[in-house]
N, C-alpha and C positions, 0 to 999 in steps of 0.2 A: 456151285457147291465147293469146287476146288479153291476158288479165290476166297470165299467166306471162311473156309477152314484155316487159311493162312492168317487171316486177320484175327481170328479168335485164339490163335496159338495152338491149334490142334495139329498133330503131325499127320502128314500124308504118307503114302508108300515111298515117295521120293525122299522125304526126311528120314524115314526108318531105314531105308537102304543106305543112305549116306552115313547115318550113325553107326550102323553095323560094320560098314567098311572102314570107318575111322577107328573103331574099336580094334579091328584086326591089325591095322597099321601101328597103332599106339600114338604116333606123332607124325605129322606131315608138314612140309613147307607150304606156304600160301598158294603157290602156283599149282601144286599138286592137289590141294584142297579144292581149288576152282575147277580143275579137271574132273575131280571126283564128283563135284556138284553137277557139272554138265552131263557127265556119264549117267548119273541117277535120273536126271530129267529125261534123257533120251530113252532110258529103259522103261520108265513108268509114265511119263507125261510129256511126250515130245512136243506137242502143240502149245503147251503153256509157256508164257514168258519166264525166263530164269530170274528168280529173285536176286536182288543185290546180296552178295555173300554175307555181309554184316546182318541184314534183316533175316536171312535164311537161318543163320546160326542163332540169332536172338530168339527166333521162333522155337527152335529145338530146345534152347536153354530154358525157356519159359515153361516147357513141359517137364524137363528134367529136374527143375528146381526142387520139387517135392521129394525127389529121390536123392537129393544131396549130390548130384552129379552135374558137371558143367563142362562145356567145350571152352577151353581157355586159350586165348591168344597171347603169344609172347614173341620174343626175338632171340636169335642166337647171339651169344655173348661175343663171339669173335668178329662177326661181320654184319650183324643186324638183320639177318633174313627173318621175315615173319614166319612163325610156326604156330600150329594148332595141336592141342592134345586134349583128350577126354580125361577129366580129372574127377576122382571120387573125393568129395569134400568130407565125407563121414569117416573115412579111414585114412591112415597114413599110407603113402606110396610104398613104404617098406612092407606094410601088411599086405598090400595088393600084390607085391612081388612074391609073397609066400606061396602063391599057387604055382609059380614057375621055378622056384629055387628051393633047395634044401636048407635046413637050419644053419649048417656051417657055411654054406654059400652066402646066405643073407648076412651072417656075421662078418664075412670077408667084405661084403659091400659096405657095411656100417663102418668098419675100420678104415676102408679106403675113403669113405665119405668124411670121416673125422679128420684124416690127414689132409684131404683137399680143402676143407673148410678152415683148418688151422693154418694152412700154408699162406705165405705172403703172395705167391704167384697164382694160387688157385689150381695148382697141379700137385700131384703126388707121384713120385717115381715108382715104377714097378718093383724095384729093389726094396724100397721102404715098405710097400704093401706086403710083399712076399715074406719079409722078415717077421711079420705078425702072425703068420700061419699057425705057429705053435700055440697061440693064445685063443684060437677059435673055439666056439662052443659047438657041442655035438660031435659028430664023427670026425676023426682026425683026417687031415688033408695034407698031401705032399705038395711041395712047391710046384711041381710040374702040373698037378691037378689044378692048383690055384691059378696058374697062368691060363689054363683053359677056361676056368670060370670067369676070369677077368675078360676074356674074349667074348664069352656069352653075354656079359653085361654090355659090351660094346655093340654086339649084334642086336641086342634087345633095345638099344638106344637109351641106356641108362648112363653109360660112360662114353667118353671120347678118348682115343689114344693118339698121342702125338709124340713121335720119337722116343718111345719108351716111358712116357709120362701120361698120367690119366687125369682127366678133369670131368666135370659133370656135363652130360648132354643137356640140351635145352629142355628136353622132355622131363628130366629129373628135376631141373630147377622149377619148371612150371608145376609139377606135381608135389614137390617136396618143400617148397619155400616155407610154408607154415611149420612143418616138422623141423626143418633146419633152424628156424628162428627160435623155436621152443626148446630144442635139444642142445643147441650150442650158442646160448645168448651172449656169452662173453667173447666168442670168436667170430660172430656174424659181422660181415662187412656190408655196408649199404651204399648205394650210388647217391652222390650228392645232387644229381639232376632229377632222376625219376624216383628215387627213394626205394627202389626195388632191391631185392637180395643181390649182392655182387659176389661172384666167385672169382672171375678174372677181369682185369681192367687196368687203368692207370691211376697213379696217385700223385698228389702234390708233394714235392720234396720238402716244402716249408711247413705247411699246416697239416698235411697228412690226409686230406679228404680224398675220396676215391670216386672214379667215374667209370661206368661201362664204356667199352670201346665205341659202340654205336652212339652213345650219349656224347662222348668226346667229339665224334665226327660231326654230329648235328650242332652241338653247342658252338664249336669253333669253325663251322662251315664257311662263314663269310667274314671271319676275323683274321687279318693278315698276321698280327702278332698276338698269339694266344697267351692269356694270363688266367691264373686260377680264379674261378668264380667266387671263391671264399676269401682268400687273403690277397689276391691281385698280384702275386708274384708270377714271374715268367713260368709258363708251362713248358717243361723241357723235353717232352716226349714227341715222337712223331705223330702227327694227326692222321688217323685213318680216313679213308673215303666213306662217304655216306652210301649205304647200299642202294643201288639203282636197279630195279627189276628190268627196266627197258634195256640197259646196257648188258645185263646178263642174257636177256633174250636174244639180243643181236649177236653176242658172242657164241651162243648155242647154235644159232642159225649159220654163222660163218664157219664154224668148225667142220661140219659135214661137207660144206662146199669146198673147203681147202683139201679135205681128205679125198674127195672125188676128183679134184684137179690133179692131185699127186698120182692117183690111180690111173688117170688118163695119160700121164706123162711116162709111165713105165710100160 
């Protein structure tokens, strides 16, 4: 019965627990999604073989389709890590955020979002965001409060902060791509390789096309002298490395061993 339920697209307790825990986290990296899947099998169906992750998620999505909800896969814009988020296709992510944030807090997010989308770099400085506090809808907000709200957006994985500047978290891009395309049609940037929404990346200095950093890494992976895929001029930027989960796993394993070695030396 268990195997037959998987083939027909019905959800088992394993799938339901997985979905519930993913909803709690909001967004997870692929390695954590795999751990979560294994955990759910152990809790509910230890003896059954673990489905391939793609098949497992496709099965859940086939059930969620009628509810206009989907588990979507994307990658982080800075280093290409695969991530998964539960996306409500019927409402905008900003509407979804209304359950966690007040009206003036949501307006602060919209203003930060507009600055990020409009910028050439995909970042907005905290100073520029805080300078818009006086224009917020709803209850008045002091700059100190606004700083705390920005940190709430970071903790909830809607924004990322780097050295006093903010950009969109991968979760926000996954959940808000359609909203951003519709709301800021003249400011939206698109990757020349994958054609997805681009917030931060590299651009050709001659023809102006843009590429996500992970797309740059893959496209130029085996090309010794990189040239623009559109105009063929020399690509002047540093080429990032392709994300390698094996390398990351090895680094994670070696870190504790180095720490334990140091502890033995003291």
